[in-house]
C-alpha positions in Angstrom: -8.5 20.6 69.6 -6.6 20.9 66.3 -9.1 22.3 63.7 -9.1 23.4 60.1 -11.5 25.8 58.4 -11.6 25.5 54.6 -12.3 28.5 52.3 -11.9 29.8 48.7 -8.6 30.8 47.2 -7.7 34.4 48.1 -9.9 34.5 51.2 -7.3 32.9 53.6 -6.3 36.3 55.1 -9.8 37.4 56.0 -10.7 33.9 57.4 -7.5 34.1 59.5 -8.6 37.4 60.9 -12.1 36.1 61.6 -10.7 33.2 63.6 -8.4 35.4 65.6 -11.4 37.6 66.5 -13.2 34.5 67.7 -10.3 33.7 70.0 -8.6 30.9 68.1 -5.0 30.2 68.9 -2.0 28.9 66.8 -3.7 30.3 63.7 -1.8 29.5 60.5 -3.0 30.1 56.9 -2.8 27.2 54.5 -3.8 26.9 50.8 -7.6 27.4 50.7 -7.7 26.7 54.5 -6.6 28.0 57.9 -5.3 25.8 60.7 -6.2 26.8 64.3 -6.6 25.4 67.8 -9.6 25.8 70.1 -12.1 24.1 72.4 -15.6 22.8 71.8 -17.0 26.3 72.3 -14.8 27.7 69.5 -15.8 24.8 67.2 -19.4 25.7 67.6 -18.8 29.4 67.2 -16.7 28.8 64.1 -19.6 27.1 62.4 -22.1 29.7 63.6 -20.2 32.9 63.0 -17.5 32.5 60.4 -18.5 34.3 57.1 -15.7 33.1 54.9 -15.4 29.4 55.9 -16.8 26.6 53.8 -16.3 23.8 56.4 -14.8 23.3 59.9 -12.9 20.1 60.1 -11.5 18.2 63.1 -8.4 16.2 62.1 -8.2 12.9 63.9 -5.5 10.9 62.0 -2.5 11.7 59.9 -0.2 9.3 58.0 1.9 8.9 54.9 0.5 7.0 51.9 1.8 6.1 48.5 -0.8 3.7 47.1 -4.4 2.4 47.6 -3.3 -0.6 49.7 -1.6 1.6 52.2 -4.6 4.0 52.3 -7.0 1.1 52.9 -4.8 -0.4 55.7 -4.4 2.9 57.5 -8.1 3.7 57.4 -9.0 0.1 58.4 -6.7 0.3 61.4 -8.6 3.3 62.9 -11.0 2.4 65.7 -14.1 3.9 64.1 -16.3 2.8 67.0 -15.1 5.9 68.9 -16.7 8.1 66.3 -19.9 6.2 65.2 -21.9 3.0 65.7 -22.8 0.3 63.3 -26.4 1.5 63.1 -25.2 5.0 62.2 -24.8 6.3 58.6 -21.6 7.4 56.9 -20.4 9.7 54.1 -16.9 10.3 52.8 -15.5 13.3 50.9 -12.0 13.3 49.5 -9.6 16.0 48.2 -6.5 14.8 46.3 -3.4 16.6 45.1 -0.9 13.8 44.8 1.2 12.0 42.1 0.1 8.7 43.6 -3.7 9.2 43.4 -5.6 10.5 40.4 -9.2 10.5 41.4 -10.8 11.9 44.6 -13.9 9.8 44.2 -11.8 6.6 44.1 -10.0 7.7 47.3 -13.4 8.3 49.0 -14.6 4.8 47.8 -11.5 3.1 49.2 -11.9 5.0 52.5 -15.6 4.0 52.8 -14.7 0.3 52.0 -12.1 0.2 54.8 -14.4 1.7 57.4 -17.4 -0.6 56.6 -15.0 -3.7 56.4 -13.7 -2.9 59.9 -17.2 -2.7 61.2 -18.2 -5.9 59.4 -15.3 -7.8 61.0 -16.0 -6.5 64.5 -19.8 -6.3 64.5 -20.9 -8.8 61.9 -22.6 -6.1 60.0 -21.8 -2.7 58.4 -23.1 0.8 58.6 -25.0 2.2 55.7 -23.9 5.0 53.5 -26.1 8.2 53.3 -25.1 11.2 51.3 -27.9 13.3 53.0 -27.2 14.3 56.6 -25.2 11.2 57.6 -24.3 10.5 61.3 -20.7 11.0 60.4 -19.1 12.8 57.4 -15.4 11.9 57.0 -13.1 14.1 55.0 -9.9 12.7 53.5 -7.2 15.1 52.2 -4.1 13.8 50.4 -1.4 16.2 49.5 1.6 14.5 47.9 2.2 11.6 50.4 0.5 13.2 53.4 -3.0 12.0 54.3 -5.2 13.8 56.8 -8.4 12.1 58.0 -10.9 14.6 59.5 -14.4 14.7 60.9 -16.6 17.3 59.2 -18.3 19.3 61.9 -20.3 21.4 59.4 -21.7 18.5 57.3 -23.2 20.8 54.6 -21.0 23.6 53.2 -21.3 26.7 55.3 -21.9 28.8 52.2 -25.5 27.5 52.4 -26.9 30.2 54.7 -30.5 29.1 54.2 -31.8 32.4 52.8 -31.5 31.6 49.1 -35.2 31.0 48.3 -34.5 31.5 44.6 -31.6 32.6 42.4 -30.8 33.8 38.9 -28.4 31.7 36.8 -24.9 31.2 38.3 -25.3 33.3 41.4 -22.2 34.4 43.3 -21.2 32.1 46.2 -22.2 33.5 49.6 -18.7 32.9 51.0 -17.1 34.7 48.1 -19.5 37.6 48.6 -18.8 37.8 52.3 -15.1 37.6 51.6 -15.2 40.5 49.1 -17.0 42.7 51.7 -14.4 41.9 54.4 -11.6 42.5 51.9 -12.8 46.1 51.3 -12.1 46.9 55.0 -15.6 48.4 55.4 -16.0 49.5 59.0 -19.8 49.7 58.7 -19.7 53.5 59.0 -21.3 54.5 55.7 -24.0 53.4 53.2 -23.5 50.2 51.2 -24.7 50.0 47.6 -24.8 47.1 45.2 -26.0 48.6 41.9 -26.2 45.3 40.0 -27.5 43.1 42.8 -29.0 40.2 40.9 -30.5 37.8 43.4 -29.1 39.9 46.2 -26.2 37.8 47.6 -23.7 40.6 48.0 -26.3 42.9 49.4 -27.5 40.3 51.9 -24.0 39.4 53.0 -23.3 43.1 53.5 -26.5 43.5 55.5 -25.9 40.5 57.8 -22.4 41.9 58.4 -23.6 45.4 59.0 -26.3 44.2 61.5 -23.8 41.8 63.2 -26.1 38.9 62.3 -24.3 35.5 62.5 -24.5 33.9 59.0 -25.8 30.6 60.3 -28.2 32.0 62.8 -31.2 30.2 61.3 -29.5 27.0 60.3 -30.7 24.0 62.3 -28.4 21.2 61.2 -24.7 20.8 61.7 -22.6 17.6 61.7 -21.3 18.1 65.2 -24.9 17.7 66.5 -24.6 14.0 66.0 -21.2 13.6 67.6 -21.0 11.8 70.9 -19.7 14.9 72.7 -22.4 17.2 71.5 -23.2 19.8 74.2 -26.8 21.0 73.6 -26.8 23.5 76.4 -23.5 25.1 75.2 -24.9 25.3 71.7 -28.1 26.9 72.8 -26.3 29.5 74.9 -24.1 30.4 72.0 -27.2 30.8 69.8 -28.9 33.1 72.4 -25.7 35.2 72.7 -25.5 35.6 68.9 -29.1 36.6 68.7 -28.6 39.2 71.4 -25.8 40.9 69.4 -27.9 41.6 66.3 -28.2 45.3 65.9 -29.7 47.9 63.6 -27.8 49.8 60.9 -28.5 53.5 60.2 -26.4 54.3 57.2 -28.5 52.5 54.5 -28.2 49.2 52.6 -29.2 49.6 48.9 -29.6 47.2 46.1 -30.5 47.9 42.5 -31.0 45.9 39.3 -32.6 46.6 35.9 -34.3 43.2 35.8 -37.8 42.8 37.4 -37.2 39.1 38.1 -33.9 39.8 39.9 -35.5 42.5 42.0 -38.3 40.1 43.1 -35.8 37.3 43.9 -33.6 39.6 45.9 -36.5 40.8 48.0 -37.6 37.3 48.7 -34.1 36.2 49.7 -33.6 39.3 51.9 -36.9 38.5 53.7 -35.7 34.8 54.2 -32.5 36.2 55.7 -34.4 38.1 58.3 -33.6 41.5 56.9 -37.1 42.9 56.5 -36.9 46.7 56.8 -33.1 46.7 56.8 -32.4 46.7 53.0 -33.9 48.8 50.1 -34.1 47.0 46.8 -35.4 48.9 43.7 -35.4 48.5 40.0 -33.0 50.9 38.3 -30.5 50.9 35.5 -27.0 51.8 36.6 -26.6 54.5 34.0 -29.6 56.3 35.5 -28.8 55.7 39.2 -28.4 58.6 41.5 -26.4 58.2 44.7 -28.8 57.3 47.6 -26.4 58.9 50.2 -23.6 61.5 50.2 -20.9 58.8 50.3 -20.5 55.2 50.8 -19.2 51.8 49.6 -20.1 50.3 46.2 -19.5 46.6 45.6 -20.6 45.2 42.3 -20.4 42.0 40.2 -21.2 43.1 36.7 -21.7 40.7 33.7 -18.4 39.3 32.5 -19.4 38.9 28.8 -21.0 35.5 28.5 -24.1 36.9 26.7 -22.7 40.1 25.2 -20.5 40.7 22.2 -17.0 42.0 22.8 -17.9 45.6 21.7 -21.0 45.6 23.8 -19.3 44.4 27.0 -16.5 46.9 26.6 -19.0 49.7 26.1 -20.9 48.5 29.2 -17.8 48.7 31.3 -17.0 52.1 29.9 -20.5 53.2 31.0 -19.7 52.0 34.5 -16.6 54.1 34.7 -18.3 57.1 33.3 -21.2 56.9 35.8 -18.9 56.4 38.7 -16.9 59.5 37.8 -19.9 61.7 37.0 -22.2 60.8 39.9 -20.4 59.0 42.7 -17.7 61.4 43.9 -16.8 60.7 47.5 -17.6 57.0 47.2 -15.3 54.0 47.2 -16.1 51.3 44.6 -15.0 47.7 44.3 -15.6 45.7 41.1 -15.1 42.0 40.5 -14.8 40.6 37.0 -13.0 37.9 35.0 -13.0 40.1 31.9 -9.6 41.8 32.1 -10.0 43.7 28.8 -13.4 45.1 29.7 -12.1 46.1 33.2 -9.6 48.4 31.4 -12.4 50.3 29.8 -13.6 51.5 33.2 -11.1 54.3 32.7 -10.2 54.7 36.4 -6.9 53.8 38.0 -7.4 51.1 40.6 -6.0 51.7 44.1 -5.8 48.1 44.9 -6.0 44.8 43.0 -6.4 41.2 44.1 -7.2 37.8 42.5 -10.3 35.9 43.5 -12.1 33.0 42.0 -15.8 33.0 41.1 -16.3 29.3 40.5 -13.6 28.3 38.1 -13.2 31.9 36.7 -10.1 33.8 37.8 -11.2 37.3 38.6 -9.7 40.7 39.4 -11.2 42.4 42.4 -10.3 46.1 42.2 -10.8 49.2 44.3 -11.5 52.6 42.9 -11.4 55.7 45.0 -13.8 58.3 43.5 -12.5 61.7 44.5 -14.1 65.0 43.9 -11.9 66.6 41.3 -8.6 65.1 40.4 -6.8 62.5 42.5 -3.7 64.6 42.5 -5.6 67.6 43.9 -7.2 65.4 46.6 -3.8 64.0 47.6 -2.3 67.6 47.7 -5.2 68.7 50.0 -4.4 65.8 52.4 -0.8 66.8 52.5 -1.7 70.4 53.3 
């Protein structure tokens, strides 16, 4: 099958690598997506095991289109009875980047009209539309004049892992959190620390990765389960195999936050993720935090400045840099933020920089190597 996994901007390389590790062939990165080929087994595993995918789509038709009449006719001409019955329910999503179409919701509406009109002509009645767990979710993607019609095998976005019992305001997306962890290149060979963990998303994604726990292990519903070719025994065997691969992690997974509410929510979410006993979550301000291990990986998502004055946020980021330099020698730290000026106040030279998007905010995700002594002295030691 030809398949497409969608993702967030900047995460295409890690999604490409994830797919290759699952055994996908003809893997090709696109914009916010990765094309690949595989069988039914791979389709199921992609939904179950990919950490940086939002949806797994199965393209079924492709055509050129310049106006709404052409769109309607092409959609109408598809034999939809091979994908659903008149008593089934339908939902349509659309993504549009074209000079000929301005509104994705209108494209979705015209697609829905064409599908139900085809059924009405052939069956004398039409299927109902259901936005909540329809029998078939159709995805329409128009780029310039190229239209791709796909079946959505995931149905709900794969960022919904099922463990978020509660959250603080504007929590980081689970797929973005997982992508950040994979982008660090962490080999799961040292402690992991999130010193500003909020509701725990980054810590939980790190913990599921560290323990080799498939991100959708507890999710019951997928779109492909309502497809005519759904293979229940294959799916159950893949679930059993994924459960058998869950392992312990001995290096330590630590989350801290200064807020009582954040700490309570993070603990509840970690419990819902099946991580009882795997993570340690404590209340502590970062300026007083002592390293919980001799070395490790720090990943943090500090405030960007929405609630703090400019002088306060820059002082806050200066404190982050001071604390890292003073107390976390031997660690590797990664920080994401949309506040470029505040990031400069960290006072450390980043080893790597990359651009990611937290919602609509363009962010820098930067790596800082925290050497004992000067970086120059450390590099000279390596050379010797």
